N, C-alpha and C positions, 0 to 999 in steps of 0.2 A: 940424672932424671930418676923418677920414681920407678920401682920395679913393676908397678901395675902397667898393663898395656895402655898405650896412648890411644885416645879416642879422637879420630881425625874426621872432621866434616869436609866432604868434597863438594864445594859449591860449584855446581855444573849446570848446564842447560842452555837455553836459547838455541836449541838445535833446529826447530822447524823453520825459523827465519834464516838460518844459515847452518847447514849440517856440518860445515867446516869447523864450527865451534866445538863439535864433539871430538874433532881430531886432537885439539890441544887438551881438552878435558881428559880424554882417555890416555894420552901421552903423559899427562901429569900423574894420573893414577899409577902408571907403570913406574915412573920415577919414584914416587912415594913408597910403593911396595918394595922396590929395590933398596931404597934408603932405610926403610923402617919395616922390615918383614914381619915384625911381631905386633904391629899396630892394628887397631880395629878401624875400618873405614866405613863411613856412612855417607852415601850420596845424598845431596840436598839440592832442591831445585833453586836455580839462580835466575829464573825468568818470571817468577810469579808477579812481582811488583810491576815489571815491564808490561806483562800481558794485561794487567788491570789498567795501567795508565793508557796503553794504546787503545784498549777497548773503550775506556771512558771517553777518550777524545773522538773515537769513531762514532759513538752513539750521540755525541754532542751535535753532530750534523756537519755537513760540508761547509756551509756558509760560516758557521762559527769557527771552524778549524782554519779557514782562510783568514778571517779577521784576526784571530789570535796569532797566527803566523806573521801577519803584516805588522802587528803591534807588539810582537814578542811577548804575548801573554801566555803564561803556563798554567793551564787548568790542571788541577791535581786532586786526587782523592786517596784516602788511606785505608781502604777496606781490606786490602790484601794482607795475608799473613805468610811469612816464610819460615820454614822449620829451623833454618840456621839462626834465626833471632833468639830461639828459646832452647835449642838442643843442649843436652849435657855432654859437651865435648871439650877437649883440651885446646885444639887448634882448628881454625876455619881456613881452608885453603882455596884460593881462586887463581885462575890462569888466564892467558890471552890478552886481548886488547881491552884492558880494564883500567888503565891509568889515565882517565879522561873524565870530562864533565858528565857525559852520559852515564857512566858507571856510578858516579856520586849520586845523581838524581834517581836512578832506577834501583841501585843496589846498596847505596851507602847506609841506608837505615838499618839493614840487616847487620852490617859489620859494626856500626856504632853501638847498637843494642847488645850484640854479642860481646864486644870489647868491654862494655860497662859491667858485664857479668864476670869478667876475668878471663874470657876466651882469648887466646893468642891468635894472631893473624899472620898468614904466610901467603905472599904473592909469589907464584911459581911460574917462571917463564912469561912475565907480563910485559906489556908494551903500551906506549902512548897511542893516540889516535891522530891528532893533528900536529903534534910536536911543536906547539906554540908556547910563547911566554905566558899567555893566559892559562893554558892547560897546566903548565908547570906550577903556577901560583895556586890555582884552585886545588889541584890534586896534592900538592905539597901541604897545604893547610889540612886537607882531609887526612893524610897520613899522620900528621902531628896530632890529630884529634883521637887517634887510636892509642890505647894504653901500651900495647907491646906488639910491634909489627916487624917483620923481616921481608925483604923483597929480593928476588932474583929476576932481573930483567931479561928480556929475550933479544935485546940488541944494545949495542954500545951507545946509541943516541939517547935511548930512554935512560940508561944508566947515567949519562952525563947530565941529563935534565934534573935528576933527583938525588944524585950523589951529594952527600953533605946535609940533606934535609932530614934523614933518619940515620940512626947508627948502624943498623944491620941491613946493608944493601950490597949486592954483587951483580956483576954482569954475567949472564948465561945465554941460553938459547931457547927458542920456541919449543914448548913441550911436545908438539906434534912430530918433531924429529925423532922422538922415542917411540913412535907407533909400532915399529917391528917388535919391540919388547912387550907390547900389549897384545898383538894379534898376528898370527900366521894364517894366511888365507888358504882356501882350497884352490887347486889349479882349475883354470877355465879352459874348456874345450873350444877355443876360438883361434882363428888365424891371427897373425901379427896385427896389432891394432894401435891406433892413436886415440887419445881422448881429447875432446873439444868441450870446454866448459866456460861459457860466457853468459853471465847474468846481468852485468852492468851495461853492456853495449853490444853492438853487432859483431858477428864473427868476422875477423879480417879476411879479405879475399887473397891474401898473399901467402897463406900457409900451404906448404907443399907436403902432402901426405904420401907421395909416391904411390906404391901399390898397397899400402897399409889400409886395412879396414878402419873406418871412423866410427867411434862410439861417442854420443853426445851425453853430457851430464849437466845437471842443474842442482845447485845447493839450496835454493829457496823453495820450501814447500809449505809456507805459511799461507793458508787459505786455498781456494780452488786454484789448480795449476793454470798458468798462462797458456793460451793457444799456441804461442811460440814454443813452449816446452813440449807440447804433445804433437807437434806437426811433423817431426822427423822420425824415421825409423831408427832403431838401435839407440834409443834414448833411455838413460837411467835417471829416475827421480825416486828416491826411497827415504823412508823415515828410519832406516837402519844404517848407522854409519859404517858397519862392517861391509855392507854391499859396495860402498864406494872404495873402501880400503882394498877389497878383493880386486876391484877393477884397476885402481891406480898402482897396486903392487905388481901388476903384470903388464903394464902399458909399455909401449915403445917410447912414445913421447906424449906429454900432456901440454896442450896449449890453452891458456886460461887467463881470465881477468880476476880470478879468485886466488888469493895468496895461498890458501891451504890446500887447494887442489894441486898446486905445484909442490908444496912441502911434502904432502903424502907421497906423491910420485917419486920425488927425489930421495926420500929417506929409505924407500925400498930398493934403491939402486938404479932408478930409471931416470929419464931425461924430462926436462920441462922448460917452458918459457912463459914468463908472466907478461901480460899485455895490460899494464896499469901504471899510472904515475903516482899511486898512493905512497905517502911517506912510510907506510908500514913495510915497504919492501926492504927497509933497513935490516930486518931480521935475516935476510939472505946474505948480507955482507958479513955477518957474524960466522957464517959457515963457508965463506970463501967464494961467494957468487955475486959479485958486484955488478955483473953484466947480464943478469938473468932477464932483464927487460929488453936487451938488445939481441940476445942469441939463445938458442936452445942450449941448456946447461946440464951438468951432472955434478954430483958431490964426490969429493974424495972421502971414501968410506972410512979409511984409517983415521983421518982427521976428525970425522964426525964421531967415531967411537970414543976418541979422547975427550971431545966436548961433552958427550953424553955421560961419560964416567965422572967428569968434573961436576956436572949438574947434580948427579946423585950424591957425590961427596959434599957439595955445598948445601944441598937440602938437609942432609943429616946434620951438618954442623949448625945450621941456623935453627933447626928444631931443638937441638940440645941447648943452644943458647936461650931460645925462647922459654923452654921448660925450666931452665936453671935461672931465668930472669937476669941474664948477663947482657 
């Protein structure tokens, strides 16, 4: 690689609609800093096109949205501009659930334009959404349209889907498992507590908190808060991801239908259970938790430390290959 400092664009965002997206974004930053301590890092918004498209559809009116949904019509406009499309950088990095049709539609333009200018692309701790053959075909074609790309997946299922479609691909872990390398929180002057985080459905009535205090969290803060979010005492909804990390880092147990509420709690050495059938739960199998949807679970921290070290090493290796065009 050149002796000049690498210029790396961190394509991050989509935090208001799901603050859990910040968890893997910040974990990715920690990995990159460990792998490339002399690089220069530039955060770049990854939700600009999405916000324009969502707002465009909203202002089109309810009736038109229903008709378009029924007939699968996709209204679109291209007035949005993302910095990643034009920035003078060497590599553009993205993380999270990004190997899917939604990413191509909302974010693909930025990466295609950057790639045409010679910018390398690194997917760091990425995963599929539906894990379907259609998704495999669509995203495989997208990857092949980029001039030089490397991918570290966050689960073995995603790796199996795309292995062989590009030269530089490896199986890794979700970047949010590296959050402790990003942030050490202050201590909280609270009694022993559990966190309850349900945004997709009702809270199960089978959760036993014992004598623990219960703190409620919500990860969706896009628009005015739901009455359900503001109806209970001891509820956290914040636009600052570190608030959540402080809470999850000291929780006894987290019960959630959100994948990354569980990831954050587990990586700081605590317990969690996921109440969801999402195929994205595959990322827990990679860290030895195949039963997290059936029971309260915790991670073997020694094993996790090895996986994190391997992620850093693989990141460094792929960046070297990208910059040397191997």
